[in-house]
C-alpha positions as CSV (number, residue, x, y, z in Angstrom):
1,X,144.3,145.9,57.9
2,X,144.9,148.0,61.0
3,X,148.4,149.0,60.0
4,X,147.2,150.1,56.6
5,X,144.2,151.9,58.0
6,X,146.4,153.7,60.5
7,X,148.7,154.9,57.7
8,X,145.7,156.1,55.7
9,X,144.3,157.9,58.8
10,X,147.7,159.5,59.6
11,X,148.0,160.7,56.0
12,X,144.5,162.2,56.2
13,X,145.0,164.0,59.5
14,X,143.3,167.4,59.5
15,X,142.0,166.9,56.0
16,X,138.3,166.9,55.1
17,X,138.2,163.1,54.5
18,X,135.5,161.1,56.3
19,X,136.5,158.0,58.2
20,X,134.0,156.0,56.2
21,X,135.8,156.9,53.0
22,X,139.1,155.8,54.5
23,X,137.6,152.5,55.6
24,X,136.2,151.9,52.1
25,X,139.6,152.6,50.5
26,X,141.3,150.1,52.8
27,X,138.6,147.6,52.1
28,X,139.1,147.9,48.4
29,X,142.8,147.3,48.8
30,X,142.0,144.2,50.9
31,X,139.6,142.9,48.3
32,X,142.3,143.4,45.6
33,X,144.8,141.3,47.6
34,X,142.2,138.6,48.2
35,X,141.1,138.5,44.5
36,X,144.6,137.9,43.5
37,X,145.1,135.3,46.1
38,X,148.5,136.5,46.9
39,X,150.4,134.7,49.6
40,X,153.2,137.2,49.4
41,X,152.9,140.9,48.5
42,X,155.9,143.1,48.1
43,X,155.7,146.1,50.4
44,X,156.4,148.4,47.4
45,X,153.3,147.1,45.6
46,X,151.1,147.5,48.7
47,X,152.6,151.0,49.3
48,X,151.7,152.0,45.7
49,X,148.2,150.7,46.1
50,X,147.8,152.8,49.3
51,X,149.2,155.8,47.6
52,X,146.8,155.5,44.7
53,X,143.9,155.2,47.1
54,X,145.0,158.3,49.0
55,X,145.3,160.2,45.7
56,X,141.5,159.5,45.3
57,X,140.8,160.6,48.8
58,X,142.8,163.8,48.9
59,X,145.9,165.1,47.0
60,X,147.6,166.3,50.2
61,X,147.2,162.9,51.8
62,X,148.8,161.3,48.8
63,X,151.7,163.7,49.0
64,X,152.2,163.1,52.8
65,X,152.2,159.3,52.4
66,X,154.4,159.3,49.2
67,X,157.1,161.4,50.9
68,X,157.4,158.7,53.6
69,X,156.8,155.7,51.3
70,X,159.3,156.8,48.7
71,X,161.8,158.1,51.3
72,X,161.8,161.6,49.9
73,X,164.2,163.8,51.9
74,X,164.5,167.0,50.0
75,X,162.7,169.6,48.0
76,X,163.9,168.2,44.6
77,X,162.4,164.8,45.5
78,X,159.1,166.5,46.4
79,X,159.2,168.4,43.1
80,X,159.8,165.2,41.1
81,X,156.9,163.6,42.9
82,X,154.6,166.5,42.1
83,X,155.8,166.6,38.5
84,X,155.2,162.8,38.0
85,X,151.7,162.8,39.5
86,X,150.3,166.3,38.6
87,X,152.6,167.3,35.7
């Protein structure tokens, strides 16, 4: 939980997102994991869930996180991300 929450907080730095909203987003992800009773969870899936939660919190937080999560290293990668999500 703490690692996930730190990632969310880092992605939301200097954005108008209340800490309570971040905590709730992480809580929903935790509940999702528990509901599915998953012993193992691929990091890709967890990363996608965090990215989706961040998109609900703030588009800029989603973009910041996705650049790192997807390993985007150039402008074309950022452009593809924006086209995929915001078309």
